C-alpha positions as CSV (number, residue, x, y, z in Angstrom):
1,M,6.2,14.3,-8.8
2,G,3.2,13.0,-7.0
3,V,1.4,13.6,-3.7
4,V,0.1,12.3,-0.3
5,T,-3.6,12.8,-0.6
6,A,-4.1,11.0,3.0
7,V,-2.5,9.0,5.5
8,S,-4.2,6.1,7.6
9,R,-3.1,3.8,10.4
10,N,-5.0,1.3,12.8
11,E,-4.0,-0.4,16.1
12,E,-6.4,-3.0,15.9
13,Y,-7.0,-5.8,13.2
14,T,-9.8,-4.2,11.1
15,F,-10.3,-4.1,7.4
16,T,-10.2,-0.2,7.2
17,K,-7.7,2.3,8.7
18,P,-9.1,5.9,10.3
19,V,-7.6,8.8,8.5
20,R,-5.2,10.8,10.4
21,E,-3.5,14.3,10.2
22,S,-0.1,12.3,10.1
23,I,1.7,8.9,10.2
24,T,5.2,8.2,11.5
25,L,7.2,5.8,9.8
26,L,9.7,3.8,11.9
27,A,12.9,2.4,9.9
28,G,12.6,-1.2,9.2
29,L,9.2,-1.4,11.3
30,G,6.7,0.5,9.3
31,V,3.8,2.9,10.6
32,D,4.2,3.7,14.2
33,G,1.3,2.5,16.0
34,D,-0.2,0.4,13.0
35,V,-1.3,-3.3,13.8
36,H,1.1,-4.2,10.8
37,Q,4.0,-2.7,12.2
38,G,7.2,-4.9,12.9
39,V,10.3,-6.8,11.8
40,T,8.3,-9.7,10.9
41,V,5.0,-10.6,9.1
42,K,1.8,-9.3,10.8
43,H,-0.8,-9.9,8.4
44,R,-2.6,-12.7,10.0
45,S,-2.6,-15.5,6.8
46,R,1.1,-14.9,6.6
47,V,1.6,-15.1,10.3
48,A,-0.2,-18.7,10.2
49,K,2.4,-19.9,7.5
50,D,5.6,-18.5,8.9
51,P,5.6,-16.0,11.9
52,T,9.5,-15.6,11.6
53,A,9.0,-14.5,7.8
54,P,10.4,-11.1,7.2
55,N,7.5,-8.1,6.9
56,L,7.6,-6.9,3.5
57,R,4.3,-5.3,3.8
58,Q,5.0,-2.5,6.6
59,V,3.6,0.3,4.4
60,H,0.4,-0.2,2.0
61,L,0.3,2.5,-0.5
62,I,-2.9,2.7,-3.0
63,H,-3.6,5.5,-5.8
64,A,-6.3,8.2,-5.5
65,E,-7.0,7.7,-9.0
66,L,-8.2,4.0,-8.2
67,L,-10.4,5.1,-5.8
68,D,-12.0,7.7,-8.0
69,E,-12.7,5.0,-10.7
70,L,-14.2,2.3,-7.6
71,R,-16.5,5.3,-6.4
72,G,-17.8,5.9,-10.4
73,K,-18.8,2.3,-10.1
74,G,-20.8,2.2,-6.9
75,H,-18.1,1.5,-4.4
76,D,-18.2,3.7,-1.0
77,V,-14.2,3.8,-0.9
78,E,-12.6,6.9,1.0
79,P,-9.0,6.8,1.9
80,G,-8.1,4.2,4.3
81,A,-11.4,2.2,3.6
82,I,-9.6,-0.6,2.1
83,G,-6.6,-0.7,4.5
84,E,-4.0,1.3,2.8
85,N,-1.7,3.5,5.0
86,I,-0.7,6.0,2.3
87,T,-3.3,7.4,-0.4
88,T,-1.3,9.2,-3.4
89,R,-2.1,11.1,-6.7
90,G,-0.1,11.5,-9.7
91,V,2.4,8.3,-9.5
92,D,1.8,5.1,-11.3
93,L,2.0,2.9,-8.2
94,L,1.4,-0.5,-10.4
95,G,3.8,0.4,-12.9
96,L,6.9,1.1,-10.4
97,P,9.4,-1.7,-10.5
98,T,10.5,-3.9,-7.3
99,G,13.0,-1.9,-5.7
100,T,11.9,1.8,-6.4
101,L,12.3,4.1,-3.7
102,L,9.7,6.3,-2.7
103,H,10.8,9.6,-1.0
104,L,7.5,10.8,1.1
105,G,7.6,14.3,2.2
106,P,11.1,15.7,3.5
107,D,12.4,12.7,5.4
108,A,10.8,9.4,5.0
109,V,11.7,6.6,2.5
110,V,10.1,3.6,1.5
111,E,11.1,0.8,-0.9
112,V,8.7,-0.9,-3.0
113,T,8.5,-4.6,-2.5
114,G,5.4,-5.8,-4.3
115,L,2.1,-5.7,-5.0
116,R,-0.9,-6.3,-2.5
117,N,-2.7,-9.7,-2.9
118,P,-6.0,-9.0,-2.3
119,C,-8.5,-11.4,-0.5
120,V,-12.0,-12.1,-0.3
121,Q,-12.5,-9.7,2.6
122,I,-12.5,-7.1,0.2
123,N,-16.1,-8.2,-1.0
124,R,-17.0,-7.9,2.6
125,F,-16.3,-4.3,2.6
126,S,-18.4,-3.9,-0.8
127,R,-19.9,-6.4,-2.5
128,G,-17.9,-6.9,-6.2
129,L,-15.2,-5.1,-5.2
130,L,-12.6,-7.8,-5.6
131,K,-13.3,-8.3,-9.2
132,E,-12.5,-4.6,-9.7
133,V,-9.2,-4.9,-8.0
134,A,-8.2,-8.3,-9.1
135,G,-9.2,-8.9,-12.5
136,R,-7.9,-10.7,-15.9
137,G,-5.7,-9.0,-18.3
138,P,-5.8,-9.7,-22.3
139,G,-3.7,-12.9,-21.7
140,G,-5.4,-14.2,-19.0
141,E,-3.2,-13.4,-16.6
142,L,-4.0,-12.2,-13.0
143,V,-3.9,-8.4,-12.8
144,R,-3.6,-7.2,-9.2
145,R,-4.7,-3.2,-8.5
146,A,-5.3,-3.0,-4.9
147,G,-2.1,-1.0,-4.3
148,I,1.7,-1.9,-3.5
149,M,3.6,-2.8,-0.6
150,S,6.9,-1.6,0.9
151,I,9.3,-1.5,3.5
152,V,10.6,1.6,5.5
153,L,14.4,2.5,4.9
154,T,14.3,6.4,6.5
155,G,11.7,7.1,9.2
156,G,9.9,10.4,9.3
157,V,6.3,12.1,9.6
158,V,4.4,12.1,6.5
159,R,1.1,14.1,6.0
160,P,-1.4,15.0,3.4
161,G,0.2,17.4,0.8
162,D,3.5,16.1,0.8
163,E,5.6,15.7,-2.1
164,I,6.6,12.0,-3.5
165,R,9.4,11.6,-5.2
166,V,10.2,8.5,-7.3
167,E,13.7,6.9,-7.6
168,P,14.1,4.0,-9.9
169,P,16.4,1.2,-8.9
170,A,19.6,0.6,-10.9
171,G,19.7,-2.3,-13.0
172,P,17.1,-4.2,-15.2
173,H,13.4,-3.3,-14.3
174,R,11.7,-6.2,-12.1
175,P,8.0,-6.3,-12.3
176,L,5.9,-5.7,-9.1
177,A,4.7,-9.5,-8.0
178,P,2.6,-10.2,-4.9
179,V,4.2,-10.0,-1.5
């Protein structure tokens, strides 16, 4: 089992999200009061392409272990700094298959939809950060490490200290892809 280490949300389009004492997840919508809350896409680049597309990026999760690593490389990244809603510890988020259910605290459940596809904005936050979270693997393939995206299946309040229970999907493992 993992644990929630921080929760964040922002009502405005800014890169970072302030850390909160708790956030409320709303089924089918995302984080209550967050700019990315909604049934259809809310991220500006996706709205420009198709504003009617489903919002597969309602809740962004990132592992605190990555933030630790990035701080060790000189980047000032605390929870919420690179736009995530939930910071975790003890769960290999990037190794989860598509469709994994994450039970967050006593009530909330999110379904993992895919990888965050980091953009150049991340370098405006900290120079050189993009190459740390989007690099090349041994075979030259692009490796994205900037967290995962999910949709809310069951709403509830999520707080730091809440346990995370991982429920893998039935059927074959489908690796995460950018959403």
